[in-house]
N, C-alpha and C positions, 0 to 999 in steps of 0.2 A: 504495499500501500504505499502510495507516494505522501510526500509531505502535502500537497495540494489535497489530496483526497482526505487526507487525515484533519487538515484545516476547515474543508467543507463539513464535514462530519461533526467536527468539534463546534462550528458557528451555528451549523442545524441545531444541535442539542442544545446550545444556549439559548437560540431563539425559542425552541420548544418549551424549554424549561420556564423562560419569562411569560410564555402564553399560558402555561398551566396555571402559573401564580396569579395572573390576571383573572382567569376564569374562577379561579378558586375566591379569591378576593372578591369579585363581583358576585357570585352565587351564595358565597358563605353566609355572608349577611341576612340573606332572605329567608334561608332554612333555620336560622336558630340553632336550637339544640341537634337539629338534624343536618349539620355542616358537612357531613361525609356524603351526602347527596351531591355537593360541588365537586369532590373528588370522582364520585362515580359518573357524573357528568363529562368530566375529562377523561376516564377510563372508557366510556362508552364512545364518545367522539371520537377518541384517539383509534379505538379499534375499527370503527366504521372507516376512518380515513387511512389507516395503514391497509386495511383490506381492499380498499379501492386501489391503493397504489401498487400493493403487490399482485393483485390480478392483473393490473396493468403491465407491470413488469412480466408476469407469467405470460403474458401474451407476446413478450417479445418487443415491447415499446418501452421506452424511456419518457419521462415528463420534460417539457420545455427545451426539447432537442438533446437532452441528455441521453447517454447510454442506459439501457436498463441496469446494469450494474451500478454505475455512477448514480442513477436514481435512487437505487436503495440505500446507497450510503447517505445520500443527501437527505433523503426524506424518510425512509423507514428508520434507518439507524440514527440518524442525526437528529431532525426536526421531531418526528413522532417519538423517536425512543425518549428525547428530552421531555417532551409533552407529557407521555405517560410510560410508565414501566409496564403497565399491563398489556397494551397493545402487541408488544413483541411476544409475549407467553403465548397471546390468542393466535396471532398470525402463525407461529410454529405449530401450534396445537392443529390448525386449519391444514396447514402443508401435510404435516404427518397424516392426519386424517383421509385428505384428500389423495395421498400416495398409498392408502390401503393399510398405513400402518395405524389401526385404530386402537389397538391395547397400549401402544406407546404415546399415542396422543392422548389418551384418557389418563394415563400416569402422568406423562408431561405437564398437562393441565391440574390435575388434583393435588399433585405432590408439592410444588410451590405455594399452593393457596393453603393446604393443610400445614405447611411448615412454616409459614410467614409470620404469623402471631408467636409461635413459640420461638421464634428466631429473633423477635424483637424483644421477647422477654429475656430470652439469652443475653442479648447484647445489653439490655438495661441493667440486667444483675451485674454483669462483668464491668459495666460502665460505672455503677453504683460502687462496686468493689474498689474499683481504681481511684474514683475519687475519695471515697472514706479512708484508701491508704495513705493519699497524697495529704489530704487534710491532717491525718495524725504524724504526717512526717516520715512515714514509712512508704518509701519508693518500692514497688514490687520487683 
């Protein structure tokens, strides 16, 4: 992967992240204690967009005059990957399902979802331990 490709992917990710933040900020205030709906909106719209881009690429086409691979790096990996982390999981599951690898698609979809919250808990526990250790002056 060239420096130009990495830069475009990086830039797309940055723009996607800002878009995600703006959508969440825009909608979170409207949903009150159900602010998670704002992130659901991001995930669902990201999935729709990445599905569209990936199908376009599967057809052998790029967007805006780009090659299919460059389109994937710019939009799927960069922009939409920055916009939502859920869309990449969904499009991979769709690809596996379409390829007839249905068991893999199901496991690939369910395992990250099943492990997401425990992973957050583990990270929070390790982070809490590190903070407490440093607060006591005992570096791990």
